[in-house]
C-alpha positions as CSV (number, residue, x, y, z in Angstrom):
1,M,105.5,90.1,90.9
2,A,103.0,91.4,88.4
3,G,99.6,90.4,89.8
4,D,96.4,92.3,90.1
5,D,96.3,94.6,93.1
6,I,93.4,94.0,95.6
7,G,91.6,97.0,97.1
8,H,90.7,97.5,100.8
9,Q,87.1,96.4,100.6
10,E,87.9,93.2,98.8
11,A,90.8,92.5,101.2
12,R,88.4,93.0,104.2
13,R,85.9,90.6,102.6
14,L,88.6,87.9,102.0
15,V,89.7,88.1,105.6
16,Q,86.1,87.9,106.8
17,E,85.6,84.8,104.6
18,G,88.7,83.2,106.0
19,R,90.4,83.1,102.6
20,I,93.4,85.2,103.7
21,L,95.1,86.1,107.0
22,P,94.6,89.6,108.4
23,L,97.5,92.0,107.8
24,A,98.3,92.1,111.5
25,A,99.0,88.4,111.6
26,I,101.2,88.7,108.5
27,L,103.2,91.6,110.0
28,D,103.7,89.6,113.3
29,G,105.2,86.7,111.4
30,V,107.3,88.7,109.0
31,G,108.6,91.0,111.8
32,Q,110.2,87.9,113.4
33,K,112.2,87.1,110.3
34,V,112.7,90.6,108.8
35,P,112.8,93.2,111.6
36,G,112.4,96.8,110.6
37,E,109.9,99.5,109.5
38,V,107.2,98.5,107.1
39,L,107.2,101.1,104.2
40,E,104.6,99.7,101.9
41,V,102.1,96.8,101.7
42,E,100.2,95.5,98.7
43,L,97.9,92.5,98.4
44,E,97.9,90.9,95.0
45,F,96.3,88.0,93.2
46,D,98.9,86.2,91.1
47,D,99.1,82.7,89.6
48,G,95.9,81.7,91.4
49,T,96.8,82.8,94.9
50,Y,96.8,85.9,97.1
51,V,100.2,87.3,98.1
52,Y,101.1,90.1,100.4
53,E,104.0,92.1,99.1
54,L,105.8,94.2,101.7
55,K,108.7,96.6,101.5
56,I,110.6,96.8,104.8
57,L,113.4,99.2,105.8
58,G,115.8,96.9,107.8
59,R,117.9,97.9,110.7
60,N,120.9,97.8,108.4
61,G,119.4,100.6,106.3
62,R,118.6,98.5,103.3
63,V,115.1,98.1,101.9
64,Q,113.9,94.5,101.4
65,E,110.9,93.2,99.5
66,V,109.1,90.3,101.2
67,E,106.4,88.2,99.5
68,V,104.1,86.2,101.8
69,D,101.4,83.7,101.0
70,A,98.2,85.4,102.2
71,P,96.2,82.3,103.1
72,S,99.0,80.6,105.1
73,G,101.4,83.4,106.2
74,T,104.3,81.5,104.7
75,I,107.2,83.7,103.5
76,L,107.7,83.0,99.9
77,K,110.7,85.3,99.1
78,I,112.9,87.8,100.7
79,E,115.1,90.0,98.5
80,D,116.9,93.3,98.4
81,D,114.8,96.0,96.7
82,D,116.8,97.8,94.1
């Protein structure tokens, strides 16, 4: 995904305005589908919507990239990170 990265202050404002879910809620939902250690989190604006992009070290030792719709928490994509 090649969107514009969102900074901490803007992310906080978006959460306060109810435009995106807080990171804690996203991590709870993703952790149920992709258990493991979160290595990296980015919030991006791409194609007119906000998307959380996470890199997770799975229990199998592989790193997976997970894209989540920030307003709804819906997982959009799970793929192995090369």
